[in-house]
C-alpha positions in Angstrom: 182.5 -83.9 -127.3 185.6 -83.9 -125.1 186.9 -87.4 -124.4 186.9 -88.3 -120.8 189.3 -90.3 -118.6 188.1 -93.2 -116.5 190.0 -95.6 -114.1 189.4 -99.2 -113.5 190.8 -101.0 -110.4 190.5 -104.8 -110.4 190.1 -105.6 -106.7 188.4 -108.9 -106.6 191.5 -111.1 -106.4 192.2 -113.5 -103.5 195.9 -112.6 -103.5 196.9 -116.1 -102.4 200.6 -115.4 -102.7 200.1 -112.7 -100.1 198.0 -114.7 -97.6 195.4 -117.4 -97.7 193.2 -115.5 -95.3 193.9 -111.8 -95.7 193.4 -109.6 -98.8 196.5 -107.5 -99.5 194.4 -104.5 -100.7 192.8 -104.3 -97.3 196.0 -104.2 -95.2 196.6 -100.9 -93.5 199.4 -98.4 -94.1 199.2 -95.1 -92.1 195.6 -95.6 -91.0 194.4 -96.2 -94.6 194.0 -99.4 -96.5 196.2 -100.2 -99.5 193.2 -99.8 -101.7 192.4 -96.3 -100.4 195.9 -95.2 -101.0 195.7 -96.6 -104.6 192.4 -95.0 -105.5 193.3 -91.7 -103.9 196.5 -91.6 -106.1 194.4 -92.2 -109.2 192.1 -89.4 -108.0 194.9 -86.9 -108.4 194.0 -87.1 -112.1 190.9 -85.4 -113.5 188.8 -88.6 -113.7 185.3 -88.8 -115.0 184.9 -91.8 -112.6 186.7 -94.8 -111.1 185.2 -98.4 -111.3 186.2 -100.8 -108.6 185.7 -104.5 -109.6 185.2 -106.2 -106.2 184.3 -109.7 -105.1 180.7 -110.8 -104.8 181.1 -111.3 -101.0 183.0 -108.1 -100.5 181.1 -105.9 -98.0 184.1 -104.0 -96.9 185.1 -101.9 -100.0 182.0 -99.7 -99.8 182.7 -98.8 -96.2 186.0 -97.2 -97.0 186.7 -93.4 -97.0 187.8 -92.8 -100.6 188.4 -89.3 -101.9 185.8 -88.2 -104.5 183.3 -90.8 -103.4 180.8 -89.3 -105.9 183.0 -90.5 -108.8 183.2 -94.1 -107.5 181.4 -97.0 -109.2 181.3 -100.7 -108.3 180.9 -103.8 -110.3 181.3 -107.5 -109.6 184.8 -108.8 -110.4 185.6 -112.1 -112.1 187.6 -115.3 -111.4 190.9 -113.8 -112.8 192.1 -110.2 -113.0 191.3 -110.1 -116.7 187.7 -111.0 -116.1 187.4 -108.3 -113.5 188.8 -105.8 -116.0 186.4 -107.0 -118.7 183.4 -106.7 -116.3 184.4 -103.1 -115.5 184.7 -102.3 -119.2 181.3 -103.7 -119.8 180.0 -101.6 -116.9 181.7 -98.5 -118.4 180.2 -99.2 -121.8 176.8 -98.1 -120.4 177.9 -94.8 -119.0 181.0 -93.8 -121.0 181.7 -93.1 -124.7 183.6 -95.8 -126.6 186.3 -93.4 -127.4 186.9 -92.3 -123.8 190.3 -93.3 -122.3 190.6 -95.9 -119.6 193.4 -96.4 -117.1 193.6 -99.9 -115.5 195.6 -99.9 -112.3 196.5 -102.7 -109.9 194.7 -102.5 -106.5 198.0 -103.3 -104.8 200.1 -100.5 -106.3 199.6 -97.7 -103.8 202.9 -95.9 -104.5 202.4 -94.6 -108.1 203.2 -90.9 -108.2 200.9 -88.2 -109.6 203.8 -87.1 -111.9 204.0 -90.6 -113.5 200.2 -90.7 -113.9 200.2 -87.3 -115.6 203.1 -88.4 -117.9 201.2 -91.6 -118.9 198.0 -89.7 -119.7 199.8 -87.0 -121.6 201.7 -89.6 -123.7 198.6 -91.5 -124.7 196.5 -88.4 -125.5 199.2 -86.6 -127.5 200.2 -89.7 -129.5 196.6 -91.0 -129.6 197.8 -94.5 -128.8 197.8 -97.0 -125.9 200.6 -96.8 -123.4 201.8 -98.3 -120.1 204.1 -97.3 -117.3 207.3 -99.5 -117.3 210.9 -99.4 -116.3 214.0 -100.7 -118.1 215.2 -104.0 -116.6 218.5 -103.2 -114.7 219.4 -106.5 -113.1 221.3 -109.4 -114.7 218.7 -112.0 -115.8 219.3 -115.7 -115.6 217.4 -118.5 -117.3 217.1 -121.2 -114.8 216.3 -124.9 -115.3 213.8 -126.9 -113.2 216.6 -128.1 -110.8 217.6 -124.5 -109.9 220.7 -124.6 -112.2 221.5 -121.6 -114.3 221.3 -122.4 -118.0 222.3 -119.0 -119.4 222.3 -115.3 -118.8 219.6 -113.5 -120.7 220.3 -110.2 -122.4 218.4 -107.4 -120.8 218.8 -105.1 -123.8 215.3 -104.0 -125.0 213.7 -105.6 -121.9 211.3 -103.5 -119.8 209.4 -104.4 -116.6 205.7 -103.6 -117.1 203.8 -101.7 -114.4 200.4 -100.2 -114.2 198.4 -98.1 -115.0 198.0 -99.2 -118.5 195.9 -96.9 -120.8 193.8 -97.5 -123.9 190.6 -96.4 -125.5 187.5 -98.1 -124.0 186.4 -99.8 -127.2 189.9 -100.9 -128.2 190.7 -102.5 -124.8 187.3 -104.2 -124.5 187.7 -105.7 -128.0 191.3 -106.7 -127.3 190.4 -108.6 -124.1 187.4 -110.3 -125.6 189.4 -111.4 -128.7 192.3 -112.6 -126.6 190.0 -114.5 -124.2 188.2 -116.1 -127.1 191.6 -117.3 -128.5 192.6 -118.6 -125.0 195.6 -116.3 -125.0 197.4 -115.9 -121.6 196.5 -112.3 -120.6 198.8 -111.2 -117.8 198.1 -107.5 -118.3 196.1 -105.2 -120.6 199.1 -104.7 -123.0 199.3 -108.4 -123.7 195.7 -108.3 -124.9 196.4 -105.2 -127.0 199.5 -106.8 -128.5 197.4 -109.8 -129.5 195.1 -107.7 -131.7 198.1 -105.8 -133.2 197.4 -102.6 -131.3 200.5 -100.3 -130.9 201.4 -99.9 -127.3 204.2 -97.5 -126.1 206.1 -97.6 -122.8 206.3 -94.5 -120.6 209.2 -94.7 -118.2 207.9 -94.8 -114.6 209.7 -95.2 -111.3 211.0 -98.2 -109.5 209.1 -97.3 -106.4 205.8 -98.0 -108.1 205.9 -101.4 -106.5 203.2 -104.1 -106.5 202.4 -105.6 -103.1 202.6 -109.4 -103.8 204.2 -110.9 -100.8 203.8 -110.0 -97.1 207.3 -108.3 -96.9 206.2 -106.0 -99.8 203.8 -104.3 -97.4 206.6 -103.0 -95.2 208.4 -101.8 -98.4 205.3 -99.9 -99.5 205.0 -98.4 -96.1 208.5 -97.0 -96.3 208.0 -95.8 -99.9 204.8 -93.9 -99.0 206.5 -92.4 -96.0 209.4 -91.2 -98.1 207.1 -89.8 -100.7 205.1 -87.9 -98.1 208.2 -86.4 -96.7 
């Protein structure tokens, strides 16, 4: 049986750093929401399906005009991003094979390119191991004390900035997140859970324009990136 590729988009977060009242994934860029841009980028891959983990009170997501609506699934998200991802993995366990591949991608990363997505999938499938998009750190890093005083410069050699998507086998990722949560490990991305169980994870070099919309001014940057990619 041919292994399939599924996507998970945790989209239940409140995004408090963006705004106390407005969700960043539902801001508009070029007449589409950020979430529509994000999901439609993922749909450039040959997905078996895409699971959106949304808030319990979210009545908006299902009204959006996603491409390949027939491949879209919904589940209720959790308190934190990691709980949303786990809920989606549990949902997938009923409809997917445990050896199927899963891509987890941030709802607020609408600028990931089709080429980067293809590179990531090819890398995982060919090596048969988990992988993430990332870029080498290029700026000088400072370790700063509580009073905003620089303590030292941190070597950026061997340092990479993690992005998404992050890709793993369904059973592996589900086990990793459950084990890390049980041990109360701080799980900031899927790779951190995989690292906890000793799973090998490789980096696949992405692009610096695969930005995550975190603050309000990031929205304008994403708008410019999407415009430049379209042109």
